[in-house]
C-alpha distance (Angstrom), angle and dihedral (degrees) to the residues before:
residue distance angle dihedral
M1 . . .
I2 3.80 . .
K3 3.81 126.3 .
Y4 3.75 106.4 -96.9
I5 3.82 132.2 177.1
G6 3.85 107.0 -133.2
S7 3.77 89.3 23.4
K8 3.80 109.9 153.6
R9 3.80 94.5 -144.8
A10 3.79 93.6 120.9
L11 3.87 89.8 43.4
L12 3.80 100.1 51.0
D13 3.83 94.4 103.3
P14 3.83 94.7 55.3
I15 3.74 92.8 40.7
T16 3.78 92.9 50.0
A17 3.78 91.1 43.9
A18 3.83 90.0 52.8
V19 3.86 92.0 50.0
R20 3.82 88.8 47.8
G21 3.77 90.6 48.7
V22 3.78 90.3 55.9
L23 3.80 99.5 36.4
T24 3.75 103.6 38.8
D25 3.81 95.3 169.0
G26 3.90 96.6 43.2
G27 3.77 123.5 -102.8
H28 3.81 148.7 165.7
V29 3.83 117.3 -52.0
C30 3.77 131.0 -176.6
D31 3.82 120.6 -147.7
L32 3.82 98.6 -157.9
F33 3.89 99.4 -172.7
S34 3.73 99.7 28.5
G35 3.89 100.2 172.1
S36 3.82 107.9 161.9
A37 3.92 90.4 11.5
R38 3.82 90.4 -132.6
V39 3.90 91.0 127.8
G40 3.77 94.2 47.3
H41 3.83 89.2 45.8
A42 3.81 91.5 52.4
L43 3.74 94.8 44.9
K44 3.81 93.2 49.5
G45 3.84 88.0 48.6
S46 3.84 87.2 54.2
G47 3.83 91.4 55.8
F48 3.80 100.6 -99.0
R49 3.78 120.8 136.2
V50 3.90 104.4 -121.0
W51 3.76 136.5 -159.0
S52 3.87 109.8 -169.1
N53 3.76 120.2 -167.1
D54 3.80 134.4 -176.5
H55 3.83 135.0 154.1
N56 3.87 95.6 -139.6
A57 3.86 116.7 89.8
Y58 3.86 95.1 -135.7
A59 3.78 91.1 48.9
H60 3.75 88.8 50.8
A61 3.76 89.9 53.0
L62 3.75 91.1 50.5
A63 3.79 91.9 50.6
T64 3.80 92.0 46.9
A65 3.70 91.7 54.0
Y66 3.83 98.9 39.5
V67 3.76 100.7 34.8
A68 3.78 113.0 18.0
A69 3.81 98.7 37.7
D70 3.78 116.5 78.5
R71 3.84 118.5 -144.4
D72 3.78 96.0 -136.6
R73 3.83 91.6 53.4
W74 3.85 101.0 42.0
Q75 3.77 110.8 24.1
A76 3.79 99.1 85.6
E77 3.73 92.8 45.0
T78 3.79 91.6 47.4
E79 3.76 90.3 54.9
K80 3.73 91.4 57.4
V81 3.83 92.1 48.5
L82 3.85 92.1 48.7
A83 3.83 88.8 50.9
D84 3.78 89.8 51.6
L85 3.80 93.4 47.6
A86 3.93 92.6 48.7
A87 3.74 90.6 59.3
V88 3.85 94.1 51.8
A89 3.88 112.4 113.2
P90 3.90 116.0 -120.6
S91 3.76 111.6 -95.2
P92 3.91 117.1 -175.6
G93 3.78 117.9 -151.5
W94 3.78 139.7 125.5
F95 3.77 96.9 -21.8
T96 3.81 93.5 47.7
Q97 3.75 92.2 48.8
A98 3.88 93.7 47.4
F99 3.72 101.6 41.6
C100 3.78 105.2 24.4
E101 3.82 105.0 34.0
D102 3.84 108.7 21.0
A103 3.74 86.4 35.9
R104 3.78 126.8 15.6
Y105 3.74 110.7 -132.4
F106 3.79 93.0 125.9
T107 3.69 136.0 15.9
P108 3.81 111.8 -99.5
E109 3.78 89.9 -115.5
N110 3.76 92.6 58.7
G111 3.87 90.6 39.7
A112 3.71 90.6 58.1
R113 3.80 90.5 52.4
I114 3.82 92.3 46.4
E115 3.80 90.1 50.2
A116 3.79 94.9 47.7
M117 3.79 91.7 49.8
R118 3.80 93.5 46.1
N119 3.77 90.3 51.7
R120 3.85 90.7 49.4
I121 3.90 90.3 50.8
E122 3.78 89.7 53.4
A123 3.79 90.4 48.5
M124 3.78 98.1 48.9
G125 3.88 99.2 72.4
L126 3.83 92.4 -135.4
A127 3.77 124.3 -178.7
P128 3.77 111.9 -97.5
E129 3.75 97.6 -104.8
L130 3.79 93.2 44.3
K131 3.83 91.1 46.9
A132 3.87 88.4 51.8
V133 3.82 91.7 51.0
A134 3.80 90.4 50.6
L135 3.78 91.4 46.6
V136 3.77 90.0 50.7
A137 3.82 93.2 49.9
L138 3.84 88.7 51.9
M139 3.79 92.7 45.8
E140 3.78 92.7 50.7
A141 3.78 92.2 45.7
A142 3.78 88.7 53.1
D143 3.81 91.6 46.6
R144 3.83 89.8 55.7
V145 3.92 91.4 58.9
D146 3.80 100.2 35.7
S147 3.78 122.6 123.5
T148 3.82 102.7 -138.3
A149 3.78 137.8 100.3
G150 3.78 87.4 -111.4
L151 3.87 99.9 -75.2
Q152 3.82 127.0 81.9
M153 3.75 91.6 -136.7
A154 3.78 88.0 100.6
Y155 3.78 141.3 -11.7
M156 3.88 134.0 -130.2
K157 3.83 120.3 -79.8
S158 3.84 87.2 -131.9
W159 3.73 126.8 29.0
A160 3.74 114.1 -83.4
P161 3.82 110.4 -122.2
R162 3.81 91.0 -115.1
A163 3.82 90.5 55.1
L164 3.76 90.4 66.4
K165 3.79 93.9 59.7
P166 3.87 117.5 96.9
L167 3.82 117.6 -100.3
E168 3.81 112.3 -97.9
L169 3.82 126.5 -171.8
R170 3.82 118.0 -140.9
M171 3.75 133.1 -175.3
P172 3.84 111.4 -98.0
A173 3.84 113.5 -121.8
L174 3.73 97.0 -104.8
Q175 3.76 117.9 -168.8
P176 3.83 125.3 -129.4
A177 3.89 120.6 -107.6
V178 3.78 116.6 -81.1
A179 3.89 115.4 -120.4
S180 3.76 93.9 -136.7
G181 3.73 93.7 62.5
P182 3.81 146.0 -68.4
C183 3.85 122.3 -44.6
R184 3.70 121.3 -135.6
A185 3.82 142.6 -159.4
T186 3.75 125.5 -152.2
Q187 3.78 136.7 -176.6
A188 3.71 103.9 -143.4
D189 3.83 144.6 118.5
A190 3.78 112.2 -73.2
L191 3.71 93.6 -128.8
E192 3.89 89.7 55.5
T193 3.80 92.2 48.4
A194 3.75 93.7 46.4
A195 3.77 93.0 55.1
A196 3.87 91.6 47.1
F197 3.73 100.2 47.3
D198 3.86 112.3 93.6
G199 3.84 99.8 173.7
D200 3.79 132.7 111.0
L201 3.86 107.9 -85.5
V202 3.70 137.6 14.8
Y203 3.97 120.1 -151.6
L204 3.78 115.5 -155.8
D205 3.83 123.9 -166.5
P206 3.72 100.4 161.9
P207 3.84 126.0 176.0
Y208 3.80 106.3 -84.9
N209 3.80 107.8 -167.6
Q210 3.84 144.2 11.8
H211 3.78 96.2 -58.8
S212 3.81 112.3 106.9
Y213 3.80 116.8 -148.2
L214 3.74 88.8 -149.8
G215 3.79 90.4 55.7
N216 3.77 92.1 43.6
Y217 3.85 93.2 51.3
H218 3.78 103.5 25.5
V219 3.92 91.3 135.2
W220 3.81 90.6 61.0
E221 3.80 90.6 47.9
S222 3.78 91.6 53.3
L223 3.82 90.8 42.8
T224 3.77 89.1 53.6
L225 3.72 99.5 41.3
W226 3.86 92.4 38.3
D227 3.84 87.8 -159.9
R228 3.90 99.0 135.0
P229 3.79 92.8 -130.5
E230 3.78 125.8 -163.9
T231 3.78 108.7 -94.8
Y232 3.76 136.6 -156.2
G233 3.86 142.4 -162.9
V234 3.76 131.8 16.2
A235 3.82 91.7 -60.6
N236 3.86 89.6 55.3
K237 3.87 91.5 -131.4
R238 3.68 121.2 -177.2
I239 3.80 111.3 -92.6
D240 3.77 90.6 -126.1
V241 3.77 89.3 66.4
K242 3.81 83.4 81.0
T243 3.82 93.1 56.0
R244 3.81 108.4 28.6
K245 3.81 92.5 81.0
S246 3.81 125.9 168.4
A247 3.79 125.3 -147.3
F248 3.81 86.9 -140.3
N249 3.76 89.0 67.3
S250 3.88 90.7 58.1
R251 3.77 126.4 83.1
P252 3.79 93.6 -142.7
G253 3.81 92.5 37.3
I254 3.77 104.8 47.6
G255 3.87 96.9 70.9
P256 3.80 98.2 54.9
A257 3.80 91.6 39.3
L258 3.74 94.6 52.9
Q259 3.81 91.6 42.4
A260 3.85 90.1 54.0
V261 3.82 91.6 50.7
I262 3.86 93.0 47.8
E263 3.84 89.7 48.9
A264 3.90 90.8 51.0
I265 3.69 94.6 52.0
R266 3.85 112.8 109.1
A267 3.80 99.3 -176.2
P268 3.83 115.3 100.8
N269 3.82 96.7 -130.2
L270 3.82 131.2 53.0
I271 3.81 135.2 -174.2
V272 3.83 118.1 -169.0
S273 3.85 123.7 -165.3
F274 3.84 115.0 -158.2
N275 3.84 140.4 155.0
D276 3.76 134.2 -129.4
E277 3.79 87.7 -123.2
G278 3.76 89.0 64.2
Y279 3.73 128.8 109.8
L280 3.85 91.9 -112.7
S281 3.75 123.0 64.8
R282 3.71 128.2 -132.2
D283 3.79 91.8 -108.3
Q284 3.83 91.7 48.4
L285 3.82 90.3 53.5
V286 3.76 93.4 46.8
E287 3.77 91.1 51.8
M288 3.83 91.3 45.1
L289 3.78 92.1 51.2
S290 3.79 99.9 39.7
A291 3.81 91.1 80.8
R292 3.79 87.3 68.2
G293 3.80 97.9 51.7
H294 3.76 145.3 -82.4
V295 3.85 112.6 -3.9
Q296 3.78 124.7 -151.9
V297 3.78 120.0 -177.3
V298 3.85 126.5 -154.2
E299 3.81 116.4 -163.9
I300 3.84 115.5 -153.2
P301 3.91 116.3 -176.7
R302 3.82 110.7 -147.3
P303 3.89 137.8 171.9
R304 3.81 112.8 -104.1
Y305 3.88 121.0 -106.4
V306 3.87 116.9 -68.7
G307 3.85 91.7 -105.1
A308 3.75 89.8 64.2
R309 3.72 93.0 47.9
I310 3.79 91.8 50.8
G311 3.79 91.2 56.7
I312 3.83 136.5 -134.1
H313 3.86 117.1 -46.1
N314 3.79 133.5 -179.1
R315 3.84 124.4 -128.8
K316 3.83 90.7 -85.9
G317 3.80 89.9 61.5
E318 3.79 93.2 -108.6
K319 3.80 118.1 141.6
V320 3.78 108.4 -117.8
G321 3.81 102.2 167.9
A322 3.72 150.1 -14.2
V323 3.80 132.0 -113.4
G324 3.78 119.5 -104.7
R325 3.80 97.2 -119.6
L326 3.79 136.3 22.0
R327 3.85 100.5 -162.5
N328 3.72 136.3 48.4
V329 3.82 140.4 -179.0
E330 3.80 124.0 -106.1
Y331 3.74 115.2 -154.9
L332 3.72 131.2 -154.3
F333 3.81 113.5 -162.8
V334 3.84 109.7 -164.5
V335 3.75 114.0 -164.9
T336 3.83 119.5 -168.3
D337 3.80 140.9 136.7
R338 3.82 89.3 -100.4
A339 3.86 143.6 20.2
V340 3.82 109.7 -81.7
S341 3.87 132.8 -170.6
L342 3.80 112.1 -98.8
A343 3.80 99.7 -177.7
A344 3.79 114.5 136.9
């Protein structure tokens, strides 16, 4: 899966354990801010029926591939599509110019291959789930040869060693179907989905500070939408990064936005992931969630993302400072009508 700030890759065991502690006999779970789709993928693999939702197009593609698409239905067809894509001749164009020459996220050689494969995907007329799996395979292949510290806010002054490797498509790790019913992926507003979901548990992992996921992963958004947007700045971000703002990225906005989502949730159980670098404190979240039931809090110390550990650099690539802290605390707030066992 792609490199992703805020990814719950290292927290999948405690998150899955918490869901199992609440839903001891399985059940229907909604991942309301699905992002990289790691949590939904893990929960589907554990036998839960999952509804994943996110408003960004690249995140919707990831969730469609890793949550909605079933391995037994789509794996064989995906293998044929990936073989077709691997045979396409490189063809530089807008993407190569924008992200390999004007900016330097990928070498021009890999950029021309990405561009040709993406054009081919668009021309193949694939079913939505198959198209999403193909897009995810291409996104992950590009991620393995990028030249960033993990965010698309900037790129390396010199090519990262992995960027010099040739692009290689691999089969995404699709999950088998779940016995209790089909999983799904939607691209909708969180408030709308919260009100529509009538299952057993909602998992919330909202943005928690000023960093926009669209701004951090604008290349994946453009690769997914394939809309050749106007771009701006050294990082060549999509122009709509300036206008597609979320209240969750605002200090005054996050509290009312999260409160509204929590109040809209119809499911009886709730798990919230948050971080001690967020705009809301542990005590504020406990107070907000206590109206819904019994709140248990799990604290998980973690190293900060790799960009923080590298330090602060200027546009010339020169290190000009260090961040104030190298570790943070991830919180899991588990809200039920009773105390539950949260042991992994």
